C-alpha positions in Angstrom: 0.0 0.0 0.0 1.4 3.4 -1.0 1.5 6.5 1.2 -1.4 8.0 -0.8 -3.5 4.8 -0.5 -2.9 4.8 3.3 -3.9 8.5 3.5 -7.1 7.8 1.6 -7.9 4.8 3.7 -7.4 6.6 7.0 -9.5 9.6 5.8 -12.3 7.2 4.9 -12.2 5.6 8.4 -12.2 9.1 9.9 -15.3 10.1 8.0 -17.1 7.0 9.3 -16.0 7.9 12.9 -17.4 11.4 12.6 -20.8 10.2 11.5 -20.9 7.1 13.8 -23.9 6.5 16.1 -23.0 3.0 17.3 -23.1 3.8 21.0 -24.4 6.3 23.5 -21.3 8.5 23.4 -22.3 9.9 20.0 -25.3 11.7 21.6 -23.2 14.0 23.8 -20.2 14.7 21.6 -19.2 18.0 20.0 -16.8 16.3 17.7 -15.6 12.8 17.2 -11.9 12.3 17.4 -10.6 9.8 14.9 -6.9 10.4 15.4 -4.1 12.1 13.4 -0.5 11.7 12.4 1.7 10.4 9.7 0.3 7.7 7.4 3.9 6.4 6.9 4.8 6.0 10.6 6.0 2.9 12.3 4.8 4.0 15.8 1.2 4.5 16.9 0.3 6.0 20.3 -3.1 4.7 21.6 -4.8 6.5 24.5 -8.0 6.0 26.4 -10.5 8.6 25.0 -11.0 12.3 24.2 -11.2 14.9 26.9 -13.0 18.2 26.9 -10.4 20.0 24.7 -10.2 17.1 22.3 -14.0 17.0 22.0 -14.0 20.7 21.2 -11.3 20.6 18.6 -11.8 17.1 17.1 -8.1 16.2 17.6 -6.4 13.8 20.1 -4.2 14.9 23.0 -4.4 18.7 22.6 -5.0 19.6 26.3 -2.6 19.5 29.2 -2.0 15.8 28.9 -1.4 16.3 25.2 1.1 18.9 25.8 3.1 16.6 28.1 2.9 13.8 25.5 4.2 16.2 22.8 7.0 17.1 25.2 7.9 13.5 25.8 8.0 12.7 22.1 10.3 15.6 21.5 12.6 14.5 24.4 13.8 11.5 22.2 14.3 13.7 19.1 11.0 12.9 17.4 8.2 15.2 16.4 4.5 14.7 17.0 3.6 14.6 13.3 6.0 11.8 12.7 3.8 9.3 14.7 0.1 8.5 14.7 -2.0 9.3 17.8 -5.5 7.9 18.5 -7.7 6.5 21.3 -9.6 3.3 22.2 -12.9 5.3 22.0 -13.3 8.1 19.6 -15.9 10.2 21.5 -15.7 11.8 24.9 -17.3 9.9 27.8 -19.4 12.3 29.8 -17.5 14.0 32.6 -14.3 12.3 31.4 -15.5 9.0 33.1 -14.0 5.7 32.2 -15.3 4.2 28.9 -17.8 1.3 29.3 -17.2 -2.1 27.8 -19.8 -1.8 25.2 -18.5 1.6 24.1 -15.0 0.2 23.6 -16.5 -2.7 21.7 -18.4 -0.3 19.4 -15.2 1.6 18.6 -12.9 -1.4 18.3 -13.5 -1.9 14.5 -12.3 1.6 13.8 -9.1 1.1 15.8 -8.5 -2.3 14.2 -8.9 -0.9 10.7 -6.6 2.0 11.4 -3.9 -0.4 12.6 -4.4 -2.6 9.6 -3.8 0.4 7.3 -0.8 1.7 9.2 0.8 -1.7 10.0 3.0 -0.3 12.8 6.0 -2.0 14.2 5.4 -0.5 17.6 2.2 0.3 19.5 2.7 2.6 22.6 -0.2 2.1 25.0 -1.1 5.1 27.2 -3.0 4.1 30.3 -4.8 1.0 31.5 -7.6 0.9 29.0 -5.2 0.9 26.1 -3.0 -1.5 27.9 -6.0 -3.9 28.4 -6.5 -3.9 24.6 -3.0 -4.8 23.7 -1.8 -6.6 26.9 -4.9 -8.2 28.4 -4.6 -8.9 32.1 -1.4 -6.8 32.6 -1.2 -4.2 35.3 0.3 -0.9 34.3 2.4 -0.6 37.5 4.1 -3.8 36.7 4.7 -3.6 33.0 5.3 0.0 32.2 8.4 0.4 30.1 8.2 -3.2 28.9 7.2 -4.7 25.6 5.1 -7.7 24.5 4.0 -9.1 21.2 0.6 -7.8 20.0 -2.3 -10.1 19.2 -2.8 -9.9 15.4 -6.6 -9.7 15.9 -6.1 -6.1 17.1 -5.2 -5.1 13.6 -1.5 -4.7 14.4 -0.6 -7.9 12.6 3.1 -7.9 13.3 3.8 -5.4 16.1 5.2 -5.0 19.6 3.3 -3.2 22.3 5.2 -0.8 24.7 3.4 0.0 27.9 3.3 3.6 29.4 1.2 5.5 31.9 -1.3 7.9 30.5 0.1 11.5 30.5 -2.8 12.7 32.6 -1.6 10.4 35.5 1.4 12.7 35.9 -0.8 15.6 37.0 -2.3 13.5 39.7 1.0 11.9 40.9 4.0 14.1 40.0 6.5 11.4 40.5 5.1 9.6 37.5 6.3 12.3 35.2 9.9 11.3 35.7 8.9 7.6 35.3 7.3 8.5 32.0 10.4 10.3 30.9 12.5 7.2 31.7 10.1 4.9 29.9 10.1 7.2 26.9 13.8 6.9 26.5 13.4 3.1 25.9 11.0 3.6 23.0 13.7 4.0 20.2 15.4 0.8 21.3 12.0 -0.9 21.4 11.3 0.3 17.8 14.7 -1.1 16.7 13.9 -4.5 18.3 10.5 -4.5 16.7 12.0 -3.8 13.3 14.6 -6.6 13.7 11.9 -9.0 14.8 9.8 -8.3 11.7 12.9 -8.7 9.4 13.9 -12.0 10.9 10.4 -13.4 10.6 10.2 -12.3 7.0 13.5 -14.1 6.1 12.6 -17.3 7.9 9.2 -17.8 6.3 9.1 -21.2 4.5 8.7 -21.3 0.8 5.2 -21.9 -0.6 4.2 -25.6 -0.7 5.1 -27.2 -4.0 8.1 -24.9 -4.7 11.2 -26.9 -5.1 14.7 -25.9 -6.3 17.9 -27.9 -6.7 20.2 -27.3 -3.8 23.3 -27.3 -6.1 23.4 -26.2 -9.7 24.3 -28.9 -12.1 27.1 -27.0 -13.7 28.7 -26.4 -10.3 29.5 -30.1 -9.9 32.8 -31.3 -11.3 34.3 -34.8 -11.5 38.1 -35.4 -11.2 39.5 -38.7 -12.4 43.2 -39.7 -12.8 44.2 -40.6 -16.3 45.4 -44.2 -15.8 44.3 -45.5 -12.4 40.6 -46.2 -12.0 39.3 -43.9 -9.3 35.9 -43.2 -7.8 34.6 -40.0 -9.2 34.7 -37.2 -6.7 32.1 -34.5 -6.5 33.0 -31.1 -5.3 30.2 -29.1 -3.5 28.8 -26.2 -5.3 31.0 -23.1 -4.9 34.0 -25.0 -3.5 37.3 -23.3 -4.4 39.8 -24.9 -6.7 42.5 -26.9 -4.9 45.9 -28.2 -6.0 44.7 -31.7 -6.3 43.8 -31.5 -9.9 47.3 -30.4 -11.1 48.8 -33.2 -9.1 46.7 -35.7 -10.9 47.7 -34.3 -14.3 51.5 -34.6 -13.5 51.3 -38.1 -12.2 53.5 -40.7 -14.1 51.8 -43.4 -16.2 50.9 -46.4 -14.2 50.5 -49.9 -15.6 46.9 -50.9 -15.3 46.3 -53.5 -12.6 44.9 -56.7 -14.3 41.5 -57.7 -13.0 41.5 -61.0 -11.2 40.2 -64.0 -13.0 36.9 -65.0 -11.5 36.4 -68.6 -10.5 33.5 -70.4 -12.2 30.6 -71.1 -10.0 30.3 -74.6 -8.6 28.0 -76.8 -10.7 24.8 -78.0 -9.2 25.9 -81.7 -9.6 29.7 -82.5 -9.0 31.4 -84.0 -11.9 32.8 -87.6 -11.6 36.4 -88.0 -10.6 38.5 -89.3 -13.4 42.1 -90.7 -13.4 44.7 -88.1 -14.0 46.3 -90.4 -16.7 43.9 -90.5 -19.6 45.5 -93.8 -20.9 44.6 -95.8 -17.8 41.3 -97.1 -19.3 43.1 -98.3 -22.5 45.8 -100.2 -20.4 43.1 -102.0 -18.5 41.5 -103.3 -21.7 45.0 -104.5 -23.0 45.7 -106.4 -19.8 42.4 -108.1 -19.9 43.2 -109.7 -23.3 46.6 -111.1 -22.2 47.0 -114.5 -20.6 48.1 -113.6 -17.1 49.6 -117.1 -16.5 52.1 -116.6 -19.3 53.6 -113.5 -17.8 55.5 -113.7 -14.5 53.3 -112.2 -11.9 55.1 -109.4 -10.2 53.5 -106.5 -8.6 53.7 -103.5 -10.7 56.0 -100.7 -9.5 54.2 -98.2 -7.4 54.3 -94.7 -8.9 53.3 -91.3 -7.7 50.5 -91.1 -10.1 49.0 -94.4 -8.8 49.3 -93.3 -5.2 47.0 -90.5 -5.9 44.1 -93.0 -6.5 
């Protein structure tokens, strides 16, 4: 959304606020008070509701409390028109009483839409009713000057809340003015932390489902093989720097190839019959069978190594 688009959207919301009749507060107002400030800011200050001066002028924080808030903003080197200032309820409660639950509920959609348009990194809560919107259950005396993540349902979808006392409280208890000054000095660091949190979450978001990319480009993979000796191809990781290994391979002397061992044939299913080592043994047996053994002196044949084998 551009700055012009945000300005247009905020003006549209402000027009609705000025004509709103959703709750009883509309019946006693002089002017509704939508809020004001920079459409391009990262910081939104949210108070409780308009007072008498705000009701007369239609602007937020223009009375004594507003003067103190402007002073506090200036104490850290900022200007009022660099932030956006608004309230939980947009019309003055009679006699400056506390806003009722139904009145805050009636105005909640306006505040939510404003925050959706501004998308702030930091929401500064001013007083307990604003604190209850962004830090439910917290007590201002315990959490002032501290930060917590904001529930996205408030409209500030990725923001940090920073808790402060309402400036009007400093007029009832003077010591709170110094407390507010000290808390205000922490806001720039809180804004930096909020920015860093948004950046880190943006960079760690997973890729959309179904999007796949190769981890290493194909052209980045190289294979190095020596010229003569069979080697297992080596794969360098993508982006790995060149080493001196490749020149060493290129300068290596020729090596005689290692002959592959002769594989033994597999054993047959049925063992072959054992045969005499001398292939003439069968022929000799047939010749002897045809000779008259009584005509030849019977002497035992000489024992040979070949015969001892069987």
